Wavefront OBJ file of the C-alpha trace (Angstrom):
o trace
v 0.000 0.000 0.000
v 1.212 3.484 -0.811
v 0.912 6.470 1.506
v -0.647 8.577 -1.276
v -3.544 6.183 -1.846
v -7.017 7.662 -2.111
v -9.351 7.014 0.839
v -13.113 7.291 1.107
v -13.675 9.396 4.247
v -14.709 7.445 7.340
v -17.845 9.022 8.879
v -17.680 10.431 12.411
v -19.582 7.519 13.963
v -18.153 4.892 11.633
v -15.015 2.804 11.809
v -12.116 2.197 9.433
v -11.730 -1.507 8.567
v -8.031 -1.060 7.830
v -5.647 -2.982 10.060
v -8.491 -4.954 11.615
v -8.961 -8.649 12.348
v -12.683 -9.176 12.789
v -15.377 -11.724 13.561
v -17.217 -12.763 10.416
v -21.030 -12.735 10.198
v -22.418 -16.177 11.050
v -26.113 -16.918 11.532
v -25.891 -19.052 14.678
v -22.372 -18.208 15.752
v -22.737 -14.445 15.572
v -25.262 -13.904 18.345
v -24.438 -11.516 21.187
v -22.448 -13.804 23.546
v -20.264 -15.019 20.675
v -19.574 -11.439 19.636
v -18.768 -10.366 23.187
v -16.443 -13.333 23.610
v -14.611 -12.452 20.385
v -14.182 -8.864 21.575
v -12.984 -10.119 24.956
v -10.241 -12.100 23.239
v -9.118 -9.275 20.974
v -11.320 -9.067 17.872
v -11.122 -5.515 16.568
v -14.685 -5.530 15.202
v -17.598 -7.965 15.180
v -20.236 -8.575 12.532
v -23.686 -9.629 13.719
v -25.529 -12.462 11.952
v -27.322 -11.667 8.714
v -30.702 -10.200 9.650
v -33.346 -9.939 6.932
v -34.801 -6.475 6.368
v -38.446 -7.595 6.676
v -37.766 -9.256 10.023
v -36.504 -5.951 11.454
v -39.230 -3.737 10.016
v -42.075 -3.468 12.504
v -40.036 -4.441 15.542
v -40.188 -2.651 18.871
v -36.894 -1.356 20.195
v -36.509 -1.930 23.922
v -33.869 -1.388 26.555
v -33.653 -4.541 28.641
v -32.688 -3.553 32.217
v -31.913 -7.142 33.172
v -29.276 -7.716 30.485
v -28.399 -4.051 29.814
v -29.005 -4.729 26.136
v -31.052 -3.130 23.384
v -33.542 -5.668 22.058
v -35.535 -5.557 18.842
v -38.650 -7.664 19.361
v -41.985 -8.388 17.739
v -45.160 -10.315 18.452
v -45.859 -13.492 16.458
v -47.570 -12.879 13.128
v -48.581 -16.430 12.211
v -52.353 -16.211 11.826
v -52.724 -19.978 12.043
v -51.746 -19.928 15.689
v -54.343 -19.770 18.411
v -54.399 -16.317 19.952
v -53.358 -16.068 23.597
v -53.992 -12.961 25.720
v -50.374 -13.041 26.876
v -47.927 -13.818 24.071
v -44.175 -14.042 24.224
v -42.417 -11.692 21.909
v -39.844 -12.935 19.450
v -36.333 -11.559 19.818
v -35.061 -10.545 16.385
v -31.807 -8.800 17.314
v -29.953 -8.039 20.528
v -26.926 -5.796 20.974
v -24.978 -4.425 23.906
v -24.753 -0.619 23.686
v -21.660 -0.329 25.882
v -19.655 -3.527 25.402
v -20.081 -3.408 21.613
v -20.016 0.371 21.252
v -18.127 1.460 18.152
v -17.227 -2.115 17.251
v -20.459 -3.716 15.991
v -21.355 -3.977 12.298
v -24.973 -4.856 11.512
v -25.268 -7.141 8.492
v -28.512 -6.946 6.562
v -30.079 -9.418 4.195
v -32.012 -7.527 1.514
v -32.948 -7.320 -2.143
v -34.683 -3.950 -1.973
v -33.150 -0.477 -1.595
v -36.330 0.798 0.080
v -36.633 -2.033 2.603
v -32.900 -1.971 3.284
v -33.025 1.684 4.283
v -36.205 1.230 6.332
v -34.695 -1.654 8.312
v -31.217 -0.140 8.691
v -32.634 3.081 10.129
v -33.856 1.153 13.163
v -30.426 -0.037 14.242
v -28.218 2.708 12.759
v -27.986 4.799 15.966
v -26.457 1.841 17.816
v -23.877 0.410 15.383
v -20.653 1.503 13.704
v -21.716 0.383 10.254
v -24.230 -1.405 8.044
v -22.979 -4.262 5.867
v -24.973 -5.767 2.990
v -24.810 -9.541 2.652
v -24.089 -10.332 -0.988
v -22.348 -13.638 -0.367
v -24.607 -16.073 1.509
v -25.233 -19.111 -0.740
v -27.994 -20.640 1.415
v -31.432 -21.026 -0.228
v -33.230 -19.111 2.540
v -31.256 -16.073 1.402
v -30.828 -16.557 -2.341
v -34.446 -17.631 -2.937
v -35.526 -14.123 -2.015
v -32.940 -12.499 -4.277
v -30.683 -11.758 -1.307
v -27.189 -12.919 -0.414
v -25.164 -14.408 -3.252
v -28.103 -13.916 -5.627
v -27.203 -10.215 -5.654
v -23.928 -11.084 -7.378
v -25.995 -11.873 -10.464
v -27.840 -8.527 -10.264
v -24.979 -6.052 -9.767
v -27.022 -2.962 -10.583
v -29.612 -3.885 -7.962
v -26.820 -4.462 -5.434
v -25.257 -1.121 -6.322
v -28.607 0.639 -5.936
v -29.057 -0.893 -2.475
v -25.635 0.347 -1.399
v -26.229 3.810 -2.843
v -29.577 4.054 -1.053
v -27.995 3.011 2.243
v -25.110 5.472 1.850
v -27.516 8.348 1.259
v -30.421 7.370 3.499
v -28.546 5.863 6.432
v -24.792 6.424 6.223
v -24.967 10.172 5.654
v -27.781 10.657 8.171
v -26.245 8.749 11.092
v -22.647 9.283 9.966
v -21.736 5.614 9.842
v -20.072 3.546 7.136
v -21.814 1.307 4.612
v -20.027 -1.798 3.361
v -20.674 -5.004 1.427
v -19.543 -8.628 1.639
v -19.260 -10.534 -1.644
v -17.851 -13.762 -3.066
v -15.545 -14.106 -6.038
v -17.220 -14.770 -9.388
v -16.468 -17.449 -11.972
v -13.825 -15.371 -13.727
v -11.466 -12.621 -12.644
v -12.960 -10.357 -15.319
v -16.461 -10.661 -13.842
v -15.172 -10.093 -10.328
v -13.215 -7.043 -11.439
v -16.252 -5.477 -13.111
v -18.375 -6.094 -10.011
v -15.834 -4.690 -7.559
v -15.247 -1.579 -9.668
v -18.997 -0.908 -9.785
v -19.492 -1.428 -6.048
v -16.545 0.800 -5.124
v -18.280 3.681 -6.924
v -21.337 3.567 -4.644
v -19.817 5.440 -1.697
v -19.086 2.422 0.494
v -16.240 2.583 2.997
v -15.448 -1.149 3.020
v -15.665 -4.330 0.957
v -15.078 -7.878 2.174
v -14.411 -10.685 -0.267
v -15.044 -14.305 0.653
v -12.497 -16.193 -1.416
v -14.921 -18.830 -2.633
v -17.460 -18.897 -5.456
v -21.170 -19.252 -4.678
v -21.336 -23.046 -5.269
v -18.331 -23.704 -3.034
v -18.750 -24.917 0.525
v -16.585 -24.216 3.606
v -14.815 -27.577 3.349
v -13.415 -26.563 -0.053
v -10.140 -24.683 0.036
v -10.398 -20.904 -0.378
v -9.270 -19.494 -3.746
v -7.023 -16.452 -3.409
v -5.796 -15.925 -6.956
v -8.156 -12.957 -7.470
v -7.403 -11.339 -4.137
v -4.528 -9.068 -5.175
v -6.579 -7.741 -8.074
v -9.544 -6.984 -5.790
v -7.271 -5.331 -3.227
v -5.712 -3.180 -5.933
v -9.099 -1.921 -7.153
v -10.249 -1.132 -3.612
v -7.009 0.711 -2.908
v -7.369 2.666 -6.132
v -10.910 3.706 -5.129
v -10.037 4.354 -1.474
v -12.239 1.545 -0.131
v -10.964 -0.662 2.706
v -10.704 -4.325 1.693
v -10.998 -7.330 4.008
v -10.457 -10.969 3.078
v -12.398 -13.979 4.350
v -11.907 -17.709 3.934
v -9.657 -20.213 5.750
v -8.166 -17.660 8.149
v -7.271 -19.432 11.377
v -5.933 -16.825 13.812
v -4.733 -13.245 14.221
v -1.127 -13.945 13.200
v -2.192 -15.691 10.005
v -4.743 -12.958 9.271
v -2.117 -10.220 9.409
v 0.375 -12.282 7.392
v -2.187 -12.973 4.654
v -3.238 -9.326 4.580
v 0.378 -8.337 4.010
v 0.922 -11.029 1.371
v -2.132 -10.148 -0.710
v -2.232 -6.403 -0.097
v -5.615 -6.326 1.629
v -6.353 -4.178 4.672
v -7.435 -6.860 7.141
v -9.219 -10.174 7.519
v -12.308 -11.918 8.858
v -12.214 -15.086 10.916
v -15.231 -17.391 10.793
v -15.107 -21.122 11.576
v -11.891 -20.901 13.590
v -13.584 -18.384 15.896
v -16.622 -20.630 16.131
v -14.486 -23.433 17.582
v -12.256 -21.248 19.767
v -12.781 -17.497 20.114
v -9.331 -17.009 21.596
v -7.982 -17.244 18.029
v -8.065 -13.429 18.119
v -5.379 -13.310 20.821
v -1.889 -12.245 19.820
v 1.056 -14.568 20.099
v 2.502 -12.196 22.732
v -0.640 -12.698 24.834
v -0.254 -16.451 24.644
v -2.310 -17.293 21.572
v -4.966 -19.979 21.676
v -6.381 -20.863 25.094
v -7.552 -24.324 26.305
v -11.169 -25.166 25.471
v -12.175 -25.315 29.138
v -11.065 -21.718 29.696
v -12.917 -20.475 26.628
v -16.044 -22.494 27.435
v -16.174 -21.135 30.971
v -15.963 -17.570 29.681
v -18.605 -18.266 27.052
v -21.130 -19.702 29.526
v -20.583 -16.763 31.872
v -21.182 -14.330 28.996
v -24.253 -16.209 27.744
v -25.755 -16.068 31.220
v -25.085 -12.344 31.530
v -27.121 -11.608 28.402
v -29.646 -14.421 28.906
v -28.897 -15.986 25.556
v -31.413 -18.427 24.130
v -30.456 -21.869 25.444
v -30.722 -23.573 22.052
v -28.133 -21.185 20.617
v -25.859 -21.555 23.638
v -26.039 -25.326 23.383
v -25.098 -25.178 19.691
v -22.062 -23.022 20.441
v -20.954 -25.270 23.293
v -20.945 -28.163 20.840
v -18.547 -26.163 18.663
v -16.289 -25.128 21.556
v -16.038 -28.513 23.299
v -13.834 -31.108 21.537
v -15.876 -34.046 20.266
v -13.542 -36.580 21.872
v -14.200 -35.562 25.476
v -17.023 -36.856 27.685
v -18.431 -33.358 28.258
v -19.269 -33.094 24.560
v -21.467 -36.173 24.666
v -23.166 -35.046 27.845
v -23.769 -31.468 26.713
v -25.675 -32.803 23.697
v -28.364 -34.004 26.081
v -28.363 -30.951 28.349
v -31.722 -29.207 28.634
v -30.715 -25.919 30.213
v -28.014 -23.770 31.766
v -28.216 -25.451 35.146
v -27.438 -28.861 33.745
v -24.723 -27.464 31.489
v -22.955 -25.858 34.439
v -22.994 -29.149 36.311
v -21.579 -31.003 33.297
v -18.807 -28.440 32.885
v -18.045 -28.176 36.598
v -18.996 -24.510 36.844
v -20.258 -24.575 40.438
v -19.787 -20.825 40.834
v -22.436 -20.245 38.168
v -25.173 -22.507 39.595
v -27.244 -19.741 41.170
v -27.075 -17.547 38.087
v -27.849 -20.502 35.807
v -30.919 -21.411 37.828
v -32.201 -17.826 37.660
v -31.597 -17.523 33.914
v -33.333 -20.855 33.252
v -36.418 -19.455 34.955
v -36.181 -16.119 33.144
v -36.044 -17.682 29.677
v -38.780 -20.220 30.348
v -36.880 -23.423 31.070
v -38.754 -25.334 33.782
v -36.332 -27.089 36.090
v -37.705 -29.534 38.645
v -34.580 -29.778 40.720
v -35.759 -28.732 44.204
v -32.738 -27.474 46.077
v -30.527 -28.459 43.173
v -27.807 -25.908 43.839
v -27.152 -27.082 47.369
v -27.545 -30.725 46.371
v -25.049 -30.295 43.558
v -22.530 -28.646 45.853
v -22.842 -31.434 48.412
v -22.701 -34.082 45.709
v -19.607 -32.590 44.118
v -17.842 -32.296 47.448
v -18.691 -35.893 48.265
v -17.602 -37.077 44.847
v -14.288 -35.292 45.100
v -13.686 -36.811 48.508
v -14.481 -40.276 47.180
v -12.654 -39.774 43.899
v -15.906 -40.222 42.009
v -18.006 -38.044 39.768
v -20.571 -35.432 40.677
v -24.256 -36.255 40.558
v -25.836 -34.990 37.371
v -28.624 -32.424 37.610
v -31.508 -33.134 35.273
v -33.806 -30.412 34.000
v -36.928 -30.557 31.885
v -36.943 -29.767 28.189
v -36.714 -26.148 27.145
v -39.962 -24.452 26.195
v -39.459 -23.787 22.486
v -40.512 -20.690 20.595
v -40.639 -21.167 16.831
v -41.767 -17.648 15.982
v -38.597 -16.900 14.060
v -35.340 -18.610 13.207
v -33.474 -16.604 15.807
v -36.358 -15.628 18.106
v -36.908 -16.360 21.762
v -39.148 -15.269 24.551
v -37.792 -12.130 26.181
v -37.963 -10.701 29.661
v -39.972 -7.545 30.321
v -38.149 -4.488 28.994
v -38.633 -0.803 28.489
v -39.721 0.398 25.065
v -38.213 3.615 23.752
l 1 2 3 4 5 6 7 8 9 10 11 12 13 14 15 16 17 18 19 20 21 22 23 24 25 26 27 28 29 30 31 32 33 34 35 36 37 38 39 40 41 42 43 44 45 46 47 48 49 50 51 52 53 54 55 56 57 58 59 60 61 62 63 64 65 66 67 68 69 70 71 72 73 74 75 76 77 78 79 80 81 82 83 84 85 86 87 88 89 90 91 92 93 94 95 96 97 98 99 100 101 102 103 104 105 106 107 108 109 110 111 112 113 114 115 116 117 118 119 120 121 122 123 124 125 126 127 128 129 130 131 132 133 134 135 136 137 138 139 140 141 142 143 144 145 146 147 148 149 150 151 152 153 154 155 156 157 158 159 160 161 162 163 164 165 166 167 168 169 170 171 172 173 174 175 176 177 178 179 180 181 182 183 184 185 186 187 188 189 190 191 192 193 194 195 196 197 198 199 200 201 202 203 204 205 206 207 208 209 210 211 212 213 214 215 216 217 218 219 220 221 222 223 224 225 226 227 228 229 230 231 232 233 234 235 236 237 238 239 240 241 242 243 244 245 246 247 248 249 250 251 252 253 254 255 256 257 258 259 260 261 262 263 264 265 266 267 268 269 270 271 272 273 274 275 276 277 278 279 280 281 282 283 284 285 286 287 288 289 290 291 292 293 294 295 296 297 298 299 300 301 302 303 304 305 306 307 308 309 310 311 312 313 314 315 316 317 318 319 320 321 322 323 324 325 326 327 328 329 330 331 332 333 334 335 336 337 338 339 340 341 342 343 344 345 346 347 348 349 350 351 352 353 354 355 356 357 358 359 360 361 362 363 364 365 366 367 368 369 370 371 372 373 374 375 376 377 378 379 380 381 382 383 384 385 386 387 388 389 390 391 392 393 394 395 396 397 398 399 400 401 402 403 404 405 406 407
């Protein structure tokens, strides 16, 4: 990179992607506790999971005094359901206004400039940027003309970005960016990148795989230098994504290919301490990371189903705790399995708050006594059993929420 390179100005409330190693947007692995854990271990920025514009439009924004979060919620809209006087709201998006301040990028799934702006306006005051998903290959996204489908309609994608720059970026003084995949040929990718860099965006991330490719297939980086060169020429920050394992590798790859930074996805899903520097000790043991994750999930009352999924990514499949956590039905049982006695009280309270019915009596005291007895005898602690979680299928990422204050 040259010191005389052009740069698109970074808005007052935005953030420059240059020199950053960030958490990639992941639908299940990008919820609030995962983002907070990544920041705790040194991620410079975090992307939230792709959130579809229509799911945000019509939500109620609430400050949740229990979790100190800002929640975007809505009532169920499925007319086939029997109406109940008291209905649980569905949680669409949750962010932490202090712990994520200036470091959260909201990724939107959209195929409409109008809907994109309408949805982005709701969250714009609380994030450092809005990122358009133009790379997700999953049918739930592409079937609606969103995600990777936008790569085949470049003018529509450009119009979405231009509308967001004008209607959201300039109003709230935050950056607008886009995440794409490489196309079938370098010529097609070049034409797309040049068009997108003219829309006023401050950042562009390229996932170094084509739309048909899956994560198990090795990332293709032969177009990366060309993409980086175009972005540098237009003054747009460029991040790379695909097979990046840790901070050291991210910075080395950025230097090698001339990009400005990198995203980490699956490696962060299995161990968030991948963001730590080598000087800080690098990757931490899974037990340390898992303990921190459970503590964080409890603090923000994360939906148990999502927490359980993440624990199955963080815990090695070869250990006994992995098998046992697969059958866990709530936080209380998970803490017993993982030996987190100091979190029993909090776990019991959170289970009640999020609607998990636990018939355990004086389980906390019993577990403490049992563990002490087991340690003395060289045996194992008695396992606490809880009833199945009360499920809420109102949305893919929804859950019942505690009372909060609308504003």
